MMTF fields as JSON, N, C-alpha, C and O atoms, coordinates in Angstrom:
{
  "mmtfVersion": "1.0.0",
  "mmtfProducer": "UNKNOWN",
  "numBonds": 223,
  "numAtoms": 224,
  "numGroups": 56,
  "numChains": 1,
  "numModels": 1,
  "chainsPerModel": [1],
  "groupsPerChain": [56],
  "chainIdList": ["A"],
  "bondAtomList": [4, 2, 8, 6, 12, 10, 16, 14, 20, 18, 24, 22, 28, 26, 32, 30, 36, 34, 40, 38, 44, 42, 48, 46, 52, 50, 56, 54, 60, 58, 64, 62, 68, 66, 72, 70, 76, 74, 80, 78, 84, 82, 88, 86, 92, 90, 96, 94, 100, 98, 104, 102, 108, 106, 112, 110, 116, 114, 120, 118, 124, 122, 128, 126, 132, 130, 136, 134, 140, 138, 144, 142, 148, 146, 152, 150, 156, 154, 160, 158, 164, 162, 168, 166, 172, 170, 176, 174, 180, 178, 184, 182, 188, 186, 192, 190, 196, 194, 200, 198, 204, 202, 208, 206, 212, 210, 216, 214, 220, 218],
  "bondOrderList": [1, 1, 1, 1, 1, 1, 1, 1, 1, 1, 1, 1, 1, 1, 1, 1, 1, 1, 1, 1, 1, 1, 1, 1, 1, 1, 1, 1, 1, 1, 1, 1, 1, 1, 1, 1, 1, 1, 1, 1, 1, 1, 1, 1, 1, 1, 1, 1, 1, 1, 1, 1, 1, 1, 1],
  "groupList": [{"groupName": "MET", "atomNameList": ["N", "CA", "C", "O"], "elementList": ["N", "C", "C", "O"], "formalChargeList": [0, 0, 0, 0], "bondAtomList": [1, 0, 2, 1, 3, 2], "bondOrderList": [1, 1, 2], "singleLetterCode": "M", "chemCompType": "L-PEPTIDE LINKING"}, {"groupName": "ALA", "atomNameList": ["N", "CA", "C", "O"], "elementList": ["N", "C", "C", "O"], "formalChargeList": [0, 0, 0, 0], "bondAtomList": [1, 0, 2, 1, 3, 2], "bondOrderList": [1, 1, 2], "singleLetterCode": "A", "chemCompType": "L-PEPTIDE LINKING"}, {"groupName": "TYR", "atomNameList": ["N", "CA", "C", "O"], "elementList": ["N", "C", "C", "O"], "formalChargeList": [0, 0, 0, 0], "bondAtomList": [1, 0, 2, 1, 3, 2], "bondOrderList": [1, 1, 2], "singleLetterCode": "Y", "chemCompType": "L-PEPTIDE LINKING"}, {"groupName": "LYS", "atomNameList": ["N", "CA", "C", "O"], "elementList": ["N", "C", "C", "O"], "formalChargeList": [0, 0, 0, 0], "bondAtomList": [1, 0, 2, 1, 3, 2], "bondOrderList": [1, 1, 2], "singleLetterCode": "K", "chemCompType": "L-PEPTIDE LINKING"}, {"groupName": "ILE", "atomNameList": ["N", "CA", "C", "O"], "elementList": ["N", "C", "C", "O"], "formalChargeList": [0, 0, 0, 0], "bondAtomList": [1, 0, 2, 1, 3, 2], "bondOrderList": [1, 1, 2], "singleLetterCode": "I", "chemCompType": "L-PEPTIDE LINKING"}, {"groupName": "SER", "atomNameList": ["N", "CA", "C", "O"], "elementList": ["N", "C", "C", "O"], "formalChargeList": [0, 0, 0, 0], "bondAtomList": [1, 0, 2, 1, 3, 2], "bondOrderList": [1, 1, 2], "singleLetterCode": "S", "chemCompType": "L-PEPTIDE LINKING"}, {"groupName": "ASP", "atomNameList": ["N", "CA", "C", "O"], "elementList": ["N", "C", "C", "O"], "formalChargeList": [0, 0, 0, 0], "bondAtomList": [1, 0, 2, 1, 3, 2], "bondOrderList": [1, 1, 2], "singleLetterCode": "D", "chemCompType": "L-PEPTIDE LINKING"}, {"groupName": "CYS", "atomNameList": ["N", "CA", "C", "O"], "elementList": ["N", "C", "C", "O"], "formalChargeList": [0, 0, 0, 0], "bondAtomList": [1, 0, 2, 1, 3, 2], "bondOrderList": [1, 1, 2], "singleLetterCode": "C", "chemCompType": "L-PEPTIDE LINKING"}, {"groupName": "GLY", "atomNameList": ["N", "CA", "C", "O"], "elementList": ["N", "C", "C", "O"], "formalChargeList": [0, 0, 0, 0], "bondAtomList": [1, 0, 2, 1, 3, 2], "bondOrderList": [1, 1, 2], "singleLetterCode": "G", "chemCompType": "PEPTIDE LINKING"}, {"groupName": "GLU", "atomNameList": ["N", "CA", "C", "O"], "elementList": ["N", "C", "C", "O"], "formalChargeList": [0, 0, 0, 0], "bondAtomList": [1, 0, 2, 1, 3, 2], "bondOrderList": [1, 1, 2], "singleLetterCode": "E", "chemCompType": "L-PEPTIDE LINKING"}, {"groupName": "PRO", "atomNameList": ["N", "CA", "C", "O"], "elementList": ["N", "C", "C", "O"], "formalChargeList": [0, 0, 0, 0], "bondAtomList": [1, 0, 2, 1, 3, 2], "bondOrderList": [1, 1, 2], "singleLetterCode": "P", "chemCompType": "L-PEPTIDE LINKING"}, {"groupName": "VAL", "atomNameList": ["N", "CA", "C", "O"], "elementList": ["N", "C", "C", "O"], "formalChargeList": [0, 0, 0, 0], "bondAtomList": [1, 0, 2, 1, 3, 2], "bondOrderList": [1, 1, 2], "singleLetterCode": "V", "chemCompType": "L-PEPTIDE LINKING"}, {"groupName": "ASN", "atomNameList": ["N", "CA", "C", "O"], "elementList": ["N", "C", "C", "O"], "formalChargeList": [0, 0, 0, 0], "bondAtomList": [1, 0, 2, 1, 3, 2], "bondOrderList": [1, 1, 2], "singleLetterCode": "N", "chemCompType": "L-PEPTIDE LINKING"}, {"groupName": "THR", "atomNameList": ["N", "CA", "C", "O"], "elementList": ["N", "C", "C", "O"], "formalChargeList": [0, 0, 0, 0], "bondAtomList": [1, 0, 2, 1, 3, 2], "bondOrderList": [1, 1, 2], "singleLetterCode": "T", "chemCompType": "L-PEPTIDE LINKING"}],
  "groupTypeList": [0, 1, 2, 3, 4, 5, 6, 6, 7, 4, 5, 7, 8, 1, 7, 0, 8, 9, 7, 10, 11, 8, 1, 4, 5, 9, 8, 6, 8, 3, 2, 11, 4, 12, 1, 6, 13, 7, 11, 6, 7, 8, 1, 7, 1, 8, 11, 7, 10, 11, 5, 1, 10, 11, 1, 9],
  "groupIdList": [1, 2, 3, 4, 5, 6, 7, 8, 9, 10, 11, 12, 13, 14, 15, 16, 17, 18, 19, 20, 21, 22, 23, 24, 25, 26, 27, 28, 29, 30, 31, 32, 33, 34, 35, 36, 37, 38, 39, 40, 41, 42, 43, 44, 45, 46, 47, 48, 49, 50, 51, 52, 53, 54, 55, 56],
  "secStructList": [7, 7, 7, 3, 3, 7, 6, 6, 7, 7, 7, 7, 7, 6, 6, 4, 4, 4, 7, 1, 1, 7, 7, 3, 3, 3, 7, 1, 1, 1, 3, 3, 3, 7, 6, 6, 6, 7, 7, 7, 7, 7, 6, 6, 6, 1, 1, 7, 6, 6, 7, 7, 3, 3, 7, 7],
  "xCoordList": [0.926, -0.253, 0.15, 0.366, 0.15, 0.03, -0.782, -1.913, -0.388, -1.585, -2.171, -1.724, -3.1, -3.703, -4.256, -4.502, -4.337, -4.816, -6.454, -6.867, -7.405, -8.942, -8.949, -7.979, -10.357, -10.746, -10.785, -10.914, -10.648, -10.645, -9.541, -9.324, -8.347, -7.155, -7.354, -8.131, -6.623, -6.689, -5.629, -5.516, -4.865, -3.743, -2.66, -1.999, -2.353, -1.424, -0.385, 0.482, 0.257, 1.472, 2.353, 3.486, 1.516, 2.196, 2.606, 3.67, 2.0, 2.314, 3.862, 4.784, 3.934, 4.744, 6.344, 7.142, 6.599, 7.657, 8.152, 9.271, 6.833, 7.148, 7.756, 8.556, 7.264, 7.41, 8.963, 9.67, 9.528, 10.952, 11.409, 12.555, 10.37, 10.968, 10.44, 10.567, 9.739, 9.186, 8.394, 8.735, 7.307, 6.124, 5.037, 4.02, 5.33, 3.979, 4.239, 5.345, 3.29, 3.586, 2.223, 1.148, 2.583, 1.126, 0.484, 0.972, -0.814, -1.92, -2.534, -2.282, -3.708, -4.761, -6.073, -6.947, -5.57, -6.672, -6.468, -7.07, -5.553, -5.055, -3.697, -3.249, -3.008, -1.96, -2.003, -2.987, -0.844, -1.216, -0.118, 0.906, -0.077, 0.962, 1.073, 0.268, 2.448, 3.082, 3.027, 3.741, 1.802, 1.924, 3.018, 3.183, 3.818, 4.813, 6.263, 7.101, 6.221, 7.077, 7.122, 8.098, 5.54, 5.54, 5.537, 4.936, 6.45, 6.86, 5.909, 6.157, 4.66, 3.572, 4.306, 4.321, 4.866, 5.404, 4.413, 4.616, 3.038, 2.335, 2.631, 1.952, 3.821, 4.432, 3.62, 3.519, 3.009, 2.187, 0.697, 0.027, 0.205, -1.129, -0.89, -1.887, 0.309, 0.554, 0.728, 0.678, 0.93, 1.151, -0.386, -0.535, -0.876, -2.035, -3.35, -3.89, -3.841, -4.475, -5.941, -6.799, -6.33, -7.616, -7.866, -8.851, -6.816, -6.755, -6.819, -7.417, -6.314, -6.452, -5.879, -6.47, -4.669, -3.647, -4.399, -4.77, -4.783, -5.65, -4.716, -4.322, -4.536, -4.009, -5.037, -6.224, -4.656, -5.733, -5.887, -6.842],
  "yCoordList": [-6.062, -5.349, -4.891, -5.711, -3.459, -3.126, -2.839, -2.442, -2.975, -3.265, -1.507, -0.554, -1.493, -0.057, -0.543, -1.659, 0.957, 1.15, 1.381, 2.361, 0.349, 0.947, 1.864, 2.246, 2.3, 3.305, 2.825, 3.481, 1.41, 1.139, 1.115, 0.172, 1.938, 2.443, 3.297, 4.251, 2.893, 3.546, 4.469, 5.039, 4.722, 5.648, 5.142, 6.062, 3.82, 3.603, 3.575, 4.106, 3.314, 3.4, 2.323, 2.316, 1.097, -0.164, -0.691, -1.309, -0.591, -0.822, 0.049, -0.566, 1.244, 2.097, 1.334, 1.082, 1.021, 0.676, -0.812, -1.284, -1.543, -2.712, -2.763, -3.609, -1.796, -1.754, -1.777, -0.887, -2.854, -2.848, -1.779, -1.328, -1.374, 0.142, 0.975, 1.991, 1.225, 2.94, 3.198, 4.064, 2.507, 2.935, 3.542, 4.04, 3.463, 3.728, 5.049, 5.246, 6.105, 7.418, 7.714, 7.12, 8.748, 9.027, 10.095, 11.15, 9.541, 10.746, 11.314, 11.406, 11.989, 12.705, 11.487, 10.946, 11.476, 10.689, 9.149, 8.496, 8.528, 7.425, 7.281, 8.248, 6.01, 5.999, 5.588, 4.969, 5.919, 5.475, 5.128, 5.513, 3.962, 3.187, 3.73, 3.769, 4.102, 4.317, 3.126, 2.147, 3.295, 1.946, 1.916, 0.833, 2.92, 3.07, 2.238, 1.783, 2.223, 1.917, 0.399, -0.341, 0.001, -1.119, -2.406, -2.739, -3.011, -4.455, -5.199, -6.28, -5.295, -6.453, -7.623, -8.834, -6.992, -8.34, -8.571, -9.584, -7.679, -8.109, -8.212, -8.849, -7.487, -7.277, -6.251, -6.327, -5.279, -4.371, -4.789, -4.286, -5.594, -6.341, -7.489, -7.713, -8.22, -8.749, -8.247, -9.061, -7.03, -6.641, -5.408, -4.876, -5.223, -4.318, -5.071, -6.077, -4.26, -5.005, -4.91, -5.492, -3.915, -3.822, -4.308, -4.021, -5.053, -5.658, -4.354, -4.423, -3.569, -2.135, -2.308, -2.061, -2.762, -3.071, -4.073, -5.045, -4.079, -5.028, -4.883, -3.802, -6.086, -6.178, -5.356, -5.367, -4.701, -4.456, -5.241, -5.053],
  "zCoordList": [-12.727, -12.371, -10.533, -9.641, -10.399, -9.503, -8.435, -8.714, -6.93, -6.022, -5.89, -6.528, -5.031, -4.87, -3.316, -2.857, -2.681, -1.372, -1.554, -2.174, -0.931, -0.91, 0.065, 0.719, 0.169, 1.307, 2.513, 3.547, 2.385, 4.211, 4.519, 5.281, 4.22, 4.888, 6.164, 6.211, 7.145, 8.395, 8.504, 9.589, 7.643, 7.636, 8.726, 9.208, 9.211, 10.549, 9.594, 10.288, 8.347, 7.918, 7.844, 7.364, 8.543, 8.65, 7.171, 7.2, 5.85, 4.574, 4.139, 3.604, 4.399, 3.968, 4.265, 3.362, 5.877, 6.013, 5.654, 5.856, 4.964, 4.499, 2.954, 2.552, 2.269, 0.749, 0.469, 0.942, -0.346, -0.569, -1.527, -1.535, -2.393, -3.405, -2.862, -3.546, -1.748, -1.332, -2.443, -3.248, -2.593, -3.715, -2.914, -3.396, -1.642, -0.766, -0.252, 0.252, -0.303, 0.566, 1.155, 1.075, 1.733, 2.683, 1.818, 1.412, 1.617, 0.803, 1.434, 2.635, 0.791, 1.753, 1.983, 1.305, 3.364, 4.053, 4.134, 4.986, 3.18, 3.3, 2.521, 1.906, 2.551, 1.909, 0.543, 0.138, -0.379, -1.734, -2.147, -1.582, -3.708, -3.958, -5.619, -6.55, -5.457, -6.977, -7.592, -7.379, -8.673, -9.564, -10.559, -11.122, -10.892, -11.556, -11.193, -11.972, -9.569, -8.602, -8.329, -8.449, -7.834, -7.445, -8.297, -9.318, -7.477, -8.376, -8.054, -8.59, -7.318, -7.272, -6.123, -6.341, -4.933, -4.325, -3.334, -2.664, -2.954, -1.695, -0.377, 0.428, -0.077, 1.208, 1.856, 3.081, 1.228, 2.135, 2.267, 3.169, 1.498, 1.9, 3.112, 3.799, 3.43, 4.368, 5.643, 6.565, 5.907, 7.016, 7.087, 8.187, 6.56, 6.729, 7.489, 7.029, 8.984, 9.623, 9.246, 9.91, 7.804, 7.473, 5.901, 5.221, 5.527, 4.059, 2.903, 1.83, 3.233, 2.382, 0.913, -0.139, 1.077, -0.033, -0.843, -0.185, -2.375, -3.049, -4.704, -5.141, -5.339, -6.563, -7.479, -7.154, -8.521, -9.331, -10.466, -11.221]
}
C-alpha cells in the first residue's frame, strides 16, 4: 500500500529529499508520490511539517 500526499501539502519539498526510492516529484500545486515506485517506508511522513503524506 503506497503513501499519497494530501491537499494539506505546502510544497516545501522536505519529503522529496527523504524518499529512498525517488518516488516523490513536484506536481501541480503539491508534491505527488508515484504509487508504483513507493515502498511504503513512511520516511516522507516523518519529515513533513504538515503531515501531508498519508498511507492509502
